[in-house]
C-alpha positions in Angstrom: 68.5 129.0 58.2 65.8 126.8 57.0 62.3 128.0 57.7 61.3 125.4 60.5 64.8 125.8 62.1 64.1 129.6 62.1 60.8 129.4 63.8 62.0 126.9 66.4 65.1 129.0 67.1 62.8 132.1 67.7 60.8 130.1 70.2 63.7 128.9 72.0 65.3 132.3 72.1 62.3 133.5 73.6 62.3 131.1 76.2 65.8 131.9 77.2 64.8 135.4 77.9 61.7 134.4 79.9 62.8 133.3 83.4 59.3 131.9 84.1 59.5 129.4 81.3 57.5 126.3 81.7 58.3 122.8 81.6 55.7 122.3 78.9 57.3 124.8 76.4 60.7 123.2 77.2 59.5 119.6 76.4 57.7 120.8 73.3 60.8 122.6 71.8 63.0 119.6 72.9 60.8 117.2 71.1 60.9 119.4 68.1 64.8 119.6 68.2 65.0 115.9 67.9 62.6 115.8 64.8 64.5 118.7 63.2 68.0 117.2 63.9 67.1 114.2 61.7 66.3 116.4 58.7 68.4 119.6 59.2 71.2 118.4 61.5 73.8 121.2 60.6 71.3 123.9 60.7 70.0 122.8 64.1 73.6 122.6 65.4 74.4 126.2 64.1 71.2 127.4 65.6 72.0 126.3 69.2 75.4 127.3 68.8 74.3 130.8 67.9 72.0 131.1 70.7 74.5 129.5 73.1 76.9 132.3 72.4 74.4 135.2 73.4 72.6 133.1 76.1 73.3 133.8 79.9 75.0 131.3 82.1 71.7 130.4 83.6 70.1 129.9 80.3 73.0 127.7 79.2 72.6 125.6 82.3 69.0 125.2 82.5 67.8 125.3 79.0 70.2 124.6 76.3 72.5 122.0 77.8 69.3 119.9 79.1 67.8 120.4 75.5 70.9 118.6 74.0 70.9 115.7 76.4 71.3 112.6 74.5 72.2 114.2 71.0 75.9 114.4 69.9 76.8 118.1 69.5 77.8 119.1 65.9 81.2 120.9 65.1 79.7 124.5 65.9 78.1 123.6 69.1 81.1 121.7 70.3 83.2 124.5 69.8 80.8 127.0 71.6 80.6 124.3 74.4 84.5 124.2 74.6 84.9 127.8 74.5 82.4 128.5 77.3 84.6 125.9 79.6 87.5 128.3 79.3 85.5 131.5 80.1 85.7 131.2 83.8 81.9 131.2 84.8 81.3 127.9 86.6 77.7 127.5 85.3 78.6 128.1 81.7 81.7 125.7 82.2 79.7 122.9 83.6 76.8 123.4 81.0 79.3 123.2 78.3 81.0 120.1 79.8 77.2 118.5 79.8 76.8 119.3 76.0 80.1 117.6 75.3 78.7 114.5 76.9 81.1 111.4 76.2 83.5 113.8 74.5 83.7 111.7 71.3 83.2 114.6 69.1 86.3 116.4 70.5 89.5 116.7 68.5 93.0 116.8 70.1 93.0 120.8 70.1 89.8 120.8 72.0 90.9 118.1 74.5 94.0 120.3 75.1 91.8 123.4 75.8 90.0 121.1 78.5 93.3 120.2 79.8 94.6 123.6 80.2 91.4 124.6 82.3 92.0 121.4 84.5 95.6 122.4 85.0 94.9 126.0 85.8 92.3 125.0 88.4 94.3 122.3 90.1 95.9 124.4 92.7 92.3 125.9 94.0 90.7 124.4 96.9 87.4 124.4 95.3 87.6 124.2 91.5 84.9 125.9 89.7 85.2 124.1 86.5 84.6 120.4 86.2 87.1 119.9 83.4 89.3 117.5 85.6 86.1 115.3 86.2 85.4 115.4 82.6 89.1 114.4 81.5 88.9 111.7 84.2 85.9 110.2 82.9 86.3 110.5 79.2 89.7 111.9 78.4 92.2 110.5 75.9 95.4 108.8 76.9 97.2 111.9 76.7 95.2 113.1 79.8 96.9 110.8 82.0 99.3 113.2 83.6 96.6 115.8 84.2 94.3 113.1 85.8 97.2 111.7 87.8 98.1 115.1 89.0 94.6 115.7 90.0 94.6 112.4 92.0 97.7 113.5 93.9 97.1 117.1 94.0 98.0 119.2 97.2 94.7 120.0 98.9 91.5 118.6 100.2 91.6 114.8 100.1 87.8 114.6 100.1 87.4 117.0 97.1 85.2 115.5 94.5 87.5 116.0 91.6 90.4 114.4 93.3 88.4 111.3 94.3 86.9 111.1 90.8 90.6 111.2 89.4 91.7 108.4 91.6 88.8 106.2 90.5 89.6 106.9 86.7 93.3 106.1 86.9 92.3 102.5 85.9 91.0 103.6 82.6 94.7 104.4 81.4 96.9 101.6 79.9 100.0 103.1 81.6 102.3 100.8 83.5 102.9 103.2 86.3 99.2 103.3 87.2 99.3 100.2 89.4 102.3 101.4 91.4 100.3 105.0 92.1 97.3 103.1 93.0 99.3 100.8 95.3 100.5 104.0 97.0 97.1 105.1 97.6 96.1 101.7 99.1 98.9 102.3 101.6 97.7 105.9 102.5 94.2 104.4 103.3 92.3 107.6 102.2 90.2 106.4 99.2 89.4 102.7 99.5 86.2 102.8 97.2 87.9 104.8 94.7 90.8 102.4 94.4 88.3 99.6 94.0 86.8 101.6 91.2 90.1 102.0 89.4 90.8 98.2 90.0 87.4 97.4 88.2 88.4 99.4 85.1 91.7 97.9 85.2 90.3 94.3 85.1 90.1 93.6 81.3 93.7 94.8 80.6 95.6 93.4 83.6 93.6 91.1 85.8 96.3 90.1 87.9 97.3 93.6 89.0 93.4 94.4 89.6 93.3 91.4 91.9 96.3 92.4 93.8 94.8 95.8 94.3 91.5 94.5 95.5 93.2 91.9 97.9 95.4 94.8 99.4 92.4 97.0 99.9 90.4 93.9 101.5 93.1 93.4 103.8 93.8 96.7 105.1 93.8 96.5 109.0 92.9 100.2 109.5 90.3 102.6 108.4 88.3 100.0 106.4 84.6 99.5 106.5 82.3 96.7 105.4 81.3 98.3 102.2 84.7 98.5 101.0 85.7 95.0 102.0 82.5 93.6 100.4 83.1 95.5 97.3 86.7 94.1 97.1 85.8 90.7 97.7 83.0 90.7 95.1 85.8 92.0 92.6 88.1 89.0 93.4 85.1 86.6 93.0 84.4 88.0 89.6 88.1 88.0 88.5 89.1 84.8 90.1 85.8 82.7 90.1 86.1 79.6 92.3 89.6 80.3 93.2 88.6 83.5 95.2 86.8 81.1 97.7 89.5 81.3 100.2 89.5 84.9 100.2 85.6 84.9 100.5 85.8 82.6 103.5 88.6 84.6 104.9 86.4 87.7 105.1 83.4 85.7 106.3 85.5 84.2 109.1 87.1 87.7 110.2 83.7 89.2 110.7 84.0 92.3 112.5 82.1 94.8 114.8 78.9 97.1 113.9 78.5 95.4 110.7 75.6 95.8 108.2 72.9 93.1 108.8 73.3 91.6 105.5 77.1 91.6 105.5 78.0 88.2 106.8 75.1 86.6 105.0 75.9 88.2 101.8 79.5 86.6 102.0 78.2 83.3 102.8 75.8 83.5 99.7 78.8 84.3 97.7 80.8 81.4 99.1 77.9 79.0 98.0 77.8 80.5 94.8 81.4 79.8 94.3 81.1 76.4 96.0 77.4 75.0 96.1 78.3 72.0 98.2 78.9 74.6 101.2 75.0 75.1 101.0 74.2 72.6 103.9 77.3 73.4 106.0 76.9 74.9 109.5 79.3 77.5 111.0 81.8 74.8 112.2 82.0 73.1 108.9 82.7 76.3 107.1 85.4 77.2 109.4 86.9 73.8 108.9 86.6 74.3 105.1 88.3 77.7 105.5 91.3 76.0 107.3 91.4 73.3 105.0 92.0 75.4 101.9 94.4 77.5 103.6 92.3 80.7 103.7 94.2 83.5 104.8 93.8 85.1 108.2 92.2 88.6 107.6 91.9 91.3 110.3 88.2 91.9 111.3 86.4 94.9 109.8 87.0 97.6 112.5 84.1 98.7 114.7 82.4 102.2 114.6 84.8 103.7 117.2 87.9 102.6 115.2 86.5 103.6 111.9 85.8 107.1 113.2 89.6 107.6 113.1 90.0 106.4 109.5 92.1 108.2 107.0 89.2 107.7 104.5 86.9 110.7 105.1 83.9 108.7 103.7 84.5 106.0 106.3 85.1 108.3 109.1 82.1 110.4 108.7 79.6 107.5 108.1 80.9 105.9 111.4 80.5 109.4 113.1 77.2 109.7 112.1 76.2 106.5 114.2 78.4 107.1 117.2 76.9 109.0 120.4 77.5 112.7 120.1 79.4 112.6 123.4 81.6 109.7 122.6 85.2 110.7 123.2 86.3 109.1 119.7 84.0 111.6 118.1 85.7 114.4 120.0 89.0 113.0 119.1 87.8 112.8 115.6 86.6 116.6 115.6 90.0 117.7 116.6 91.6 115.6 113.9 89.4 117.1 111.5 90.0 120.7 112.7 93.8 120.0 112.1 93.1 118.6 108.7 90.9 121.6 107.7 93.6 124.0 108.9 96.1 122.0 106.9 93.9 122.1 103.8 93.6 118.4 103.8 89.7 118.5 104.1 87.3 120.6 102.6 85.4 121.2 106.0 83.9 119.3 108.9 80.3 118.8 110.2 81.8 117.6 113.5 81.5 119.7 116.7 84.0 122.4 117.3 87.2 121.3 118.9 90.9 122.5 119.4 93.1 121.0 116.4 95.2 118.2 117.6 98.7 117.3 116.8 98.9 115.0 113.9 101.4 112.3 113.5 103.1 111.0 110.4 100.3 108.7 109.6 98.3 111.8 108.6 100.8 113.0 105.9 98.9 114.3 102.8 98.5 111.6 100.3 99.8 113.8 97.6 103.2 112.9 99.1 102.7 109.4 98.0 103.7 110.9 94.6 107.6 111.4 94.5 108.9 114.8 93.6 110.7 113.1 90.5 107.3 111.4 89.2 105.6 114.9 89.8 108.1 116.7 87.7 107.9 114.0 85.0 104.1 114.3 84.9 104.3 118.0 84.9 106.7 117.7 81.8 104.3 115.3 80.1 101.4 117.4 80.7 103.1 120.5 79.3 104.2 118.6 76.1 100.6 117.6 75.6 98.9 121.1 76.2 101.5 122.6 73.9 100.5 120.4 70.9 
């Protein structure tokens, strides 16, 4: 080991052993690290990897992983980080994934190791390892089965890893993805995540992305202004002036309990697409919408209706604005109690209430994936992990 690297390594090792480490010491060592990387890249990589292997999970998470932010790990550190993901300790695993960053340095064998961890964690209510999230964001094409099975996994529909997997489906160039996203639109449980998936699909299949966005925007239950606005913006981006009927449809539909800038934002978007509307009053705008056969969209549901949404984000944001004694809130509390008992939600912050009977509209979104599709994906995943 080069003398400068050894000196730096010894200071960093001492810092890892000192629970009272100071930001000044860390910042100084991090600055030196990037200087040494330029001259002694391989030696630095080996040094950090060596220290990684003997460091505690806390030191890995609070010192070594932040130290490497912004630097692509070398071969030794990559191997050490991948190994820590599979060791079972949550802090070490998450620190390892932080080091791996965008995952550009991973080879097929290492991706498979992450896939095995994600597969093993899938059945848990609260996965300890964020391998699923990492594969969803950065995984290769072969990770699609793992990501899809996470998106439709049995368990809490408000779990971060499941929602992130839904949002990442649009990354993958597979013709089945659009059908799976349409199934999620019908379930009504992840409006914003489907919009995010459609955004990633835009460059590859703009027509399918537009269809998904319009399906979300026109949902007649469980939608909020945030989701409709995001979907309409996406349509305007994709279709340009041809999206004007949809923008006017959203404006005309309006809704109850809307954010103060929602309607004005839609009007500004319409004027951006057609500047001649700038001087039009409300009556003229409605006439223009009729003239261009703007579709009739349902209004955005009010707070009370949104409290009953299948989308946990929509329901919880609305619940925070409803009077604590409102019957709708008590009904939602009973619904969430039932969903928690079914393991469809992680938990609830709403008042305690006896669980209510849930109808077919509350069937788990995991059931939107057919048994045949699930078996096929499991076979594809197994083939990938066996390589």
